[in-house]
Backbone bond lengths (Angstrom), bond angles and torsions (degrees), N, CA, C in turn:
res aa  C-N    CA-C-N  psi(-1)  N-CA   C-N-CA  omega(-1)  CA-C   N-CA-C  phi
1 X - - - 1.449 - - 1.529 111.17 -
2 X 1.341 116.24 -43.24 1.459 119.38 -179.82 1.520 111.80 -62.88
3 X 1.316 115.87 -36.22 1.462 120.35 178.69 1.519 111.56 -63.26
4 X 1.329 116.34 -38.65 1.461 120.61 178.81 1.518 111.52 -66.10
5 X 1.329 116.60 -41.44 1.464 120.48 179.71 1.527 109.77 -66.38
6 X 1.327 116.88 -42.82 1.462 120.42 179.04 1.528 110.49 -62.91
7 X 1.321 116.10 -40.96 1.466 120.00 178.97 1.524 110.49 -66.04
8 X 1.323 117.07 -42.18 1.456 121.20 178.15 1.529 110.81 -62.45
9 X 1.323 116.75 -40.83 1.469 120.69 178.39 1.531 110.89 -64.37
10 X 1.321 117.38 -39.27 1.460 120.87 177.61 1.526 110.54 -64.74
11 X 1.333 116.63 -41.37 1.462 120.23 178.16 1.526 110.68 -63.98
12 X 1.319 116.55 -41.41 1.466 120.47 179.31 1.520 110.50 -64.74
13 X 1.316 117.97 -40.31 1.466 122.37 178.43 1.521 110.42 -62.87
14 X 1.335 115.92 -45.18 1.462 119.91 179.70 1.524 110.46 -64.46
15 X 1.337 116.89 -42.27 1.463 120.26 179.35 1.529 110.21 -62.80
16 X 1.321 117.26 -40.10 1.466 120.30 178.85 1.527 110.35 -63.05
17 X 1.319 117.43 -42.61 1.466 121.14 178.03 1.524 110.61 -64.64
18 X 1.326 116.35 -42.87 1.469 120.35 178.88 1.520 111.04 -63.18
19 X 1.329 116.81 -41.51 1.464 119.88 -179.59 1.523 111.45 -66.90
20 X 1.320 117.33 -36.92 1.459 119.83 177.10 1.527 110.01 -64.48
21 X 1.321 116.70 -41.09 1.464 121.08 177.95 1.528 110.13 -63.23
22 X 1.329 116.57 -43.18 1.465 121.17 -179.65 1.520 110.31 -64.32
23 X 1.328 118.09 -41.13 1.461 120.57 178.99 1.523 111.21 -62.63
24 X 1.328 117.23 -36.66 1.460 120.70 175.98 1.529 110.61 -66.66
25 X 1.338 116.41 -40.76 1.463 120.26 177.49 1.529 110.65 -63.07
26 X 1.334 116.52 -41.62 1.457 120.24 179.81 1.526 111.46 -64.69
27 X 1.323 116.99 -34.18 1.462 119.99 178.61 1.525 110.54 -63.32
28 X 1.325 116.58 -31.69 1.464 121.43 -179.24 1.525 113.19 -91.56
29 X 1.331 117.07 -13.52 1.455 121.70 -179.40 1.521 110.22 -70.59
30 X 1.310 116.93 139.71 1.459 121.66 173.70 1.519 108.61 -127.39
31 X 1.332 115.16 133.34 1.459 121.54 176.25 1.519 107.93 -124.88
32 X 1.321 115.62 149.67 1.460 120.46 -179.24 1.521 109.08 -121.76
33 X 1.334 114.33 126.68 1.452 121.22 174.79 1.513 109.07 -100.37
34 X 1.314 116.46 143.37 1.460 121.38 -177.78 1.519 110.58 -125.04
35 X 1.322 115.33 155.45 1.463 121.64 173.95 1.516 108.21 -149.76
36 X 1.330 114.97 156.92 1.462 119.74 178.29 1.508 112.69 64.12
37 X 1.312 116.62 37.65 1.460 119.41 179.34 1.518 112.55 64.84
38 X 1.333 116.89 32.18 1.458 121.07 179.06 1.527 113.89 90.40
39 X 1.330 116.70 5.93 1.471 119.16 179.44 1.528 111.07 -69.92
40 X 1.338 116.65 -25.98 1.463 121.74 175.50 1.517 107.77 -130.80
41 X 1.320 116.52 133.90 1.458 121.96 177.69 1.522 109.02 -134.44
42 X 1.329 115.48 136.26 1.461 121.87 178.43 1.523 107.19 -125.17
43 X 1.324 116.63 128.36 1.458 121.97 178.91 1.521 109.29 -109.11
44 X 1.334 115.82 125.84 1.461 123.14 179.06 1.517 109.81 -122.04
45 X 1.336 115.29 157.05 1.460 119.81 170.38 1.513 108.39 -86.84
46 X 1.320 116.06 173.34 1.456 120.74 176.12 1.511 112.33 -65.24
47 X 1.320 117.41 -16.47 1.468 122.16 176.58 1.521 112.07 -94.42
48 X 1.319 116.20 12.02 1.463 123.65 177.91 1.530 113.68 67.97
49 X 1.310 116.95 26.71 1.458 121.14 173.95 1.518 108.66 -90.56
50 X 1.317 116.61 131.03 1.456 120.76 -178.67 1.525 109.52 -76.71
51 X 1.318 115.97 126.33 1.465 121.60 179.25 1.523 112.39 -101.42
52 X 1.343 115.72 -36.06 1.461 117.91 -174.26 1.525 110.06 -159.25
53 X 1.328 115.12 144.52 1.464 122.11 172.81 1.518 106.61 -128.71
54 X 1.340 115.60 126.90 1.462 120.21 178.06 1.518 107.84 -120.27
55 X 1.337 115.35 126.97 1.460 121.16 -178.72 1.515 108.95 -126.19
56 X 1.330 115.80 125.10 1.453 120.53 175.87 1.529 108.27 -64.65
57 X 1.328 118.95 131.37 1.467 121.34 -177.67 1.531 114.61 -55.06
58 X 1.325 117.48 -28.47 1.462 119.38 -179.54 1.528 112.45 -65.41
59 X 1.324 117.31 -23.21 1.458 121.98 179.90 1.531 111.28 -72.57
60 X 1.303 116.62 -27.84 1.463 120.58 -173.11 1.524 113.69 -69.67
61 X 1.322 117.71 -14.46 1.467 119.90 179.50 1.532 111.91 -73.40
62 X 1.335 117.03 -16.33 1.461 121.62 178.80 1.534 108.25 -125.98
63 X 1.337 116.94 94.23 1.467 120.60 -175.11 1.530 114.15 -56.55
64 X 1.327 118.63 -39.97 1.460 120.29 -179.60 1.522 111.27 -64.92
65 X 1.318 116.74 -42.02 1.455 120.33 178.04 1.531 109.62 -64.92
66 X 1.328 117.20 -40.98 1.461 121.01 179.14 1.526 110.39 -60.18
67 X 1.325 116.92 -44.98 1.464 120.76 179.19 1.524 110.85 -60.38
68 X 1.334 116.79 -45.18 1.459 120.80 -179.55 1.524 111.55 -63.63
69 X 1.321 116.45 -42.57 1.462 119.82 -179.15 1.522 112.01 -68.45
70 X 1.319 116.97 -37.70 1.476 119.98 177.63 1.522 109.83 -63.77
71 X 1.335 116.02 -45.82 1.469 119.48 178.70 1.527 110.78 -61.27
72 X 1.313 117.49 -43.32 1.464 121.21 -179.65 1.526 111.35 -64.66
73 X 1.324 117.07 -42.12 1.468 120.61 179.10 1.525 110.35 -65.64
74 X 1.319 117.01 -40.11 1.465 120.97 178.38 1.525 109.87 -63.17
75 X 1.328 117.25 -46.37 1.465 120.94 179.15 1.526 111.44 -62.65
76 X 1.317 117.40 -37.68 1.460 121.23 176.76 1.526 110.45 -62.52
77 X 1.323 116.65 -43.43 1.467 121.01 179.11 1.526 110.70 -64.91
78 X 1.327 117.65 -42.14 1.468 121.19 178.70 1.527 110.25 -61.32
79 X 1.327 116.83 -44.39 1.468 120.12 178.69 1.521 111.49 -61.23
80 X 1.322 117.18 -41.09 1.468 120.88 178.59 1.526 111.06 -66.69
81 X 1.333 117.23 -41.05 1.465 120.93 179.05 1.524 110.49 -65.25
82 X 1.329 117.19 -41.97 1.467 120.62 178.25 1.521 111.57 -63.84
83 X 1.316 116.84 -41.03 1.464 120.62 178.90 1.528 110.75 -63.27
84 X 1.326 116.61 -43.50 1.468 120.46 179.08 1.525 110.28 -65.24
85 X 1.327 116.92 -39.48 1.456 121.52 179.02 1.524 111.06 -63.45
86 X 1.323 117.09 -46.40 1.462 120.46 179.39 1.521 111.30 -63.03
87 X 1.318 116.11 -39.35 1.467 120.04 179.49 1.523 110.48 -63.39
88 X 1.327 116.48 -47.25 1.462 119.98 -178.32 1.526 111.61 -69.10
89 X 1.329 117.62 -39.54 1.463 120.50 178.15 1.517 110.70 -66.72
90 X 1.326 116.53 -37.33 1.458 120.08 177.92 1.513 111.42 -61.85
91 X 1.320 116.62 -38.98 1.461 120.25 178.20 1.525 110.61 -68.24
92 X 1.331 117.35 -35.62 1.468 120.97 -178.60 1.519 111.66 -71.27
93 X 1.334 117.49 -30.38 1.462 120.45 -176.99 1.527 112.22 -101.77
94 X 1.320 117.75 6.87 1.463 121.07 -179.89 1.523 109.85 -57.76
95 X 1.315 115.50 133.45 1.458 119.72 178.01 1.512 113.97 91.45
96 X 1.334 117.64 -14.44 1.461 120.15 177.82 1.519 108.53 -87.47
97 X 1.305 118.08 130.50 1.461 120.79 179.66 1.529 111.12 -76.49
98 X 1.324 117.05 92.87 1.458 121.95 178.60 1.525 109.36 -100.43
99 X 1.327 116.90 144.09 1.469 119.36 178.06 1.524 110.71 -61.41
100 X 1.322 118.38 149.29 1.464 121.88 178.59 1.527 111.58 -56.78
101 X 1.300 115.93 135.20 1.459 120.82 178.13 1.517 114.70 84.82
102 X 1.323 118.19 -6.28 1.463 120.60 179.51 1.509 109.39 -77.57
103 X 1.328 115.99 126.43 1.456 120.87 -179.16 1.518 109.79 -111.83
104 X 1.313 115.58 143.96 1.458 121.53 177.11 1.504 108.31 -120.32
105 X 1.321 120.52 148.52 1.457 125.45 -7.95 1.513 111.02 -68.65
106 X 1.315 115.06 158.80 1.475 121.95 -172.90 1.492 112.53 -62.13
């Protein structure tokens, strides 16, 4: 029994170290979401911090279209950042017996 607890503690320690490494990688990760065939681009970090917004000048003549394209590009970037985060977190927690539906970080 003691061996199992010690092994579980070692696995938890390794997972914690892996997750810290992944969080650092995500902080440095940048993803770009696009809309309107590239007329609007939004770049976010893995922590969902906006780094850059690029808008084609032709979009600015129609404010409603510009708003829609910015929102769409932002949502595209968020989806890409979430996908990258799940992929990296999945690799960090591989082999750990987590209950179904449990997501990390908490």
